[in-house]
Structures are given as structure tokens and as C-alpha cells.
PABAZA-972562 format. One line per field, with one value per residue (C-alpha): residue number from 1; residue in one letter; x, y, z. Coordinates in steps of 0.5 Angstrom, whole numbers, m for minus. Layout:
N
titor <- NUM:...
drenke <- A:...
u <- X:...
v <- Y:...
w <- Z:...
//
This chain:
303
titor <- 1:2:3:4:5:6:7:8:9:10:11:12:13:14:15:16:17:18:19:20:21:22:23:24:25:26:27:28:29:30:31:32:33:34:35:36:37:38:39:40:41:42:43:44:45:46:47:48:49:50:51:52:53:54:55:56:57:58:59:60:61:62:63:64:65:66:67:68:69:70:71:72:73:74:75:76:77:78:79:80:81:82:83:84:85:86:87:88:89:90:91:92:93:94:95:96:97:98:99:100:101:102:103:104:105:106:107:108:109:110:111:112:113:114:115:116:117:118:119:120:121:122:123:124:125:126:127:128:129:130:131:132:133:134:135:136:137:138:139:140:141:142:143:144:145:146:147:148:149:150:151:152:153:154:155:156:157:158:159:160:161:162:163:164:165:166:167:168:169:170:171:172:173:174:175:176:177:178:179:180:181:182:183:184:185:186:187:188:189:190:191:192:193:194:195:196:197:198:199:200:201:202:203:204:205:206:207:208:209:210:211:212:213:214:215:216:217:218:219:220:221:222:223:224:225:226:227:228:229:230:231:232:233:234:235:236:237:238:239:240:241:242:243:244:245:246:247:248:249:250:251:252:253:254:255:256:257:258:259:260:261:262:263:264:265:266:267:268:269:270:271:272:273:274:275:276:277:278:279:280:281:282:283:284:285:286:287:288:289:290:291:292:293:294:295:296:297:298:299:300:301:302:303
drenke <- X:X:X:X:X:X:X:X:X:X:X:X:X:X:X:X:X:X:X:X:X:X:X:X:X:X:X:X:X:X:X:X:X:X:X:X:X:X:X:X:X:X:X:X:X:X:X:X:X:X:X:X:X:X:X:X:X:X:X:X:X:X:X:X:X:X:X:X:X:X:X:X:X:X:X:X:X:X:X:X:X:X:X:X:X:X:X:X:X:X:X:X:X:X:X:X:X:X:X:X:X:X:X:X:X:X:X:X:X:X:X:X:X:X:X:X:X:X:X:X:X:X:X:X:X:X:X:X:X:X:X:X:X:X:X:X:X:X:X:X:X:X:X:X:X:X:X:X:X:X:X:X:X:X:X:X:X:X:X:X:X:X:X:X:X:X:X:X:X:X:X:X:X:X:X:X:X:X:X:X:X:X:X:X:X:X:X:X:X:X:X:X:X:X:X:X:X:X:X:X:X:X:X:X:X:X:X:X:X:X:X:X:X:X:X:X:X:X:X:X:X:X:X:X:X:X:X:X:X:X:X:X:X:X:X:X:X:X:X:X:X:X:X:X:X:X:X:X:X:X:X:X:X:X:X:X:X:X:X:X:X:X:X:X:X:X:X:X:X:X:X:X:X:X:X:X:X:X:X:X:X:X:X:X:X:X:X:X:X:X:X:X:X:X:X:X:X:X:X:X:X:X:X
u <- m334:m338:m338:m330:m329:m334:m330:m323:m326:m327:m321:m317:m321:m320:m312:m313:m316:m311:m305:m308:m309:m302:m299:m304:m301:m294:m295:m298:m292:m287:m290:m290:m283:m282:m286:m282:m275:m276:m280:m274:m269:m273:m277:m271:m265:m266:m266:m259:m256:m258:m254:m248:m248:m248:m242:m238:m239:m236:m230:m230:m224:m221:m214:m210:m206:m213:m216:m209:m209:m216:m214:m208:m213:m218:m212:m209:m214:m221:m218:m222:m218:m224:m226:m218:m217:m223:m220:m213:m217:m220:m213:m211:m218:m218:m210:m208:m201:m199:m194:m200:m203:m197:m196:m204:m203:m199:m203:m209:m205:m203:m210:m213:m208:m210:m218:m216:m218:m212:m214:m215:m209:m205:m209:m206:m199:m198:m201:m196:m190:m192:m192:m187:m181:m176:m179:m176:m182:m183:m180:m185:m191:m188:m188:m195:m197:m193:m196:m203:m202:m198:m204:m209:m205:m210:m210:m206:m212:m214:m211:m204:m205:m205:m198:m195:m197:m194:m187:m187:m188:m183:m178:m179:m178:m171:m169:m171:m169:m164:m162:m168:m171:m177:m172:m171:m178:m179:m174:m178:m185:m182:m179:m186:m190:m185:m186:m194:m192:m188:m194:m198:m194:m193:m201:m202:m196:m199:m205:m202:m198:m205:m207:m201:m199:m192:m189:m194:m192:m185:m186:m189:m183:m178:m181:m180:m173:m171:m175:m176:m170:m170:m177:m179:m182:m176:m174:m181:m180:m174:m177:m183:m178:m175:m181:m184:m177:m177:m184:m183:m176:m171:m167:m161:m165:m168:m162:m159:m165:m164:m157:m158:m163:m159:m153:m157:m162:m159:m163:m170:m175:m176:m169:m171:m177:m173:m167:m171:m175:m168:m166:m172:m170:m164:m160:m156:m157:m152:m151:m150:m147:m150:m157:m161:m162:m155:m154:m160:m157:m150:m152:m154:m148:m152:m150
v <- m20:m16:m9:m10:m12:m6:m1:m4:m3:5:6:3:7:13:11:10:17:20:17:18:26:26:23:28:34:31:30:37:40:37:40:47:46:44:49:54:52:55:61:62:62:67:71:73:72:80:82:78:81:88:86:83:89:94:90:90:98:98:95:99:103:110:110:112:118:121:121:124:129:131:132:137:141:142:144:149:151:151:152:147:143:139:136:135:131:126:125:123:119:115:114:110:107:104:103:102:99:103:109:113:111:113:120:121:120:125:130:128:131:137:138:137:142:147:146:147:140:139:133:129:132:129:122:122:125:120:114:116:116:110:106:110:112:112:116:123:126:123:129:134:129:130:137:137:134:139:145:142:142:148:152:150:153:156:162:162:162:155:148:148:140:142:146:140:136:141:141:134:134:139:136:130:134:137:130:126:130:136:137:137:144:144:143:151:152:147:151:157:154:151:157:160:154:154:162:160:155:160:165:160:160:167:168:163:166:173:170:168:174:178:174:174:167:168:161:159:165:163:156:159:164:159:154:160:161:154:151:157:162:163:166:173:172:170:178:179:172:175:181:178:173:180:182:176:174:181:181:174:177:173:179:175:171:178:181:175:175:183:182:176:180:186:182:179:184:191:195:191:195:190:191:198:196:190:195:200:195:192:200:201:196:199:194:193:188:182:175:169:164:159:161:156:163:164:156:156:161:159:152:156:160:166:168
w <- 163:157:161:161:154:152:157:154:147:148:151:145:141:144:144:137:135:140:136:129:131:134:127:123:127:126:119:118:122:118:112:115:116:109:106:110:108:101:104:108:102:98:103:108:103:101:108:110:104:106:113:109:105:111:114:108:108:114:112:106:108:105:103:109:105:103:110:113:107:109:116:114:109:115:119:115:110:114:120:123:128:131:124:123:129:127:120:124:129:123:120:126:127:119:118:126:124:118:118:117:123:127:124:125:132:133:128:132:139:135:133:140:142:137:139:146:148:152:156:149:147:153:151:144:146:152:147:142:147:149:142:139:144:140:134:133:134:141:144:141:143:150:149:148:154:158:154:155:163:163:159:164:170:175:179:185:189:187:187:184:182:175:176:179:173:168:172:172:164:163:167:163:156:159:162:156:150:152:145:142:140:145:151:151:151:156:161:160:161:167:170:169:173:179:179:180:185:189:188:191:197:198:198:203:207:207:209:216:216:217:222:226:225:224:225:219:215:216:214:207:206:207:202:197:199:199:193:189:189:182:181:182:189:193:194:197:201:204:206:209:213:216:218:221:225:228:230:234:237:233:231:228:223:221:220:216:211:210:209:204:201:200:198:192:190:192:188:190:193:198:201:202:206:210:211:214:218:221:223:226:231:232:228:222:216:218:215:220:216:220:218:214:210:208:207:202:198:198:195:189:189:190:197
//
């Protein structure tokens, strides 16, 4: 019994010591927390103040008209469209719902265009048309989209996807804003873009002609005759059709191609070539009114 009491007493003593240590540790921890609170209020307050000051600086916006005029100065006086575009974009960022933001969005598109940054110009101009479709300047924004694509038209030896985009955008200017001052310029550019596509078809057609793949060549020249009659390539296309049809023995179509060419472009050097080619086969140019060639030109009143 005495041994059990001793053991029980030791255990109680250790437990008391443990509890006492735990209480002292808890009191010490509470003291540290209490001491830390005033330190946090004094020592870190300056740090928080610095962060807050920085945040306040972010919201310390410059006047919209000041930024806008700085952009105009950079455009007109310093001839620095890249720097100007940043000023105009800053107006839109700091004053997004103001009238200055609307003006600056269009000016940023123009600045990007002047800097040769066509993709950024298209992005800003497209955003302008989307946000302000009823604005009097929407026609100009749409024209900038078209001009940016047009100025990137590649050589006929390359893919003409950009040319297709230019045509679509130019047609949009003409369709939506037919009375605007940009419609005539869009029409002129449209002819240039269509001429480029016709040139691509001609280049591929000649390629097939050199390899004597006359059926494939005829399909290319047919595209020029049916879709791009108002371009400068249509004369050569008719002459090449005369040549291709003569080569495969479809002389009726060859005669028609030469006759339509002579009727519409009598002074063309291509007509002289087509005429001599038909004559070399003992034939004369003669139009078959039922030919697709004749019908294609009659649709535009050229035949």
C-alpha cells in the first residue's frame, strides 16, 4: 500500500509540475501577444502607410483632356505615333466612360496605323465600331480596319488570306457608309485588292499551262473571267483561254474567247495574240452566244 501511495504521489507531483509549466507558458505567450500589439501599431504602421500611399498614387489620375492633348502633340509635333498611342490608351484606361475615351480610342487606332502597327490598329478600330456603331466617326474606324488589311496584302506568290480580309472590310465600308467620304477611297482600294486576287489566279493558271495541265489552267482563267472582269487581268485570261482551248481541240470555245476579247478590248495586245492563234488553225474569231464566256460578259453588259 505504501508503494502505491508513493507512486501515486510522484504521478500527482509530475502532473502538477506539468500543469504549472503549461500555465507559465500560456501566460508568457499572452504577454508576448500583448507586447506585440503596440509594436505592430507603431513599427509596421509606416510600412502600411507606404503601401496605401502607392495605391493612392495609382488612383491619382491625370485629367483626360491633358492626356488627349499630349497625345495630339506627340502625333503632330514630335511625329511619334507610338508614344501618342500610349497617351490615348491611357485616357481610355483612366477615364473609360468619358467622351474623351471615345475620341482617344479612335485616335489610338489612327496612331497605330501611322506607326505601321496594323494589328493593333484593327483591334482599336474594331472596338470603336463595336462600342460606338452610331458615331459619325464609325465610318472612319471601319475604313482604318480595311486600310490596315489592305496595306498588308502580300505578293501574288503567297497566300492571299489578308487580301480576302481587306476585300470584306472594304465592302463593309461601301455597304454601311455609302455616302461617307471614305466610300470612294474604299472602292478604289477594293479594285486593287480584287486585281491582286485575279493576279494570283493568273499566276497559278500559267503554272498549269507550262505543265500542259490545260483543264486545271482553264479553271483558273475561268475564275478571272467570271469573278474579276473589271481587273486588268481579264484580257490575258481570255487570251490564255483561247490558247488552252485550242491546245485540247475545243475550237468553238477558243473562237468565242478570241471574239469576246476582240469585241471588248480591240486594241489589246492580247487580242492580237489570240487572233493570230485562231488564224493559225485556219479559223476566225466567232462568238458562240451560248458559251459560258459570252454569258459571263453579258451579265456585266460587256458583251
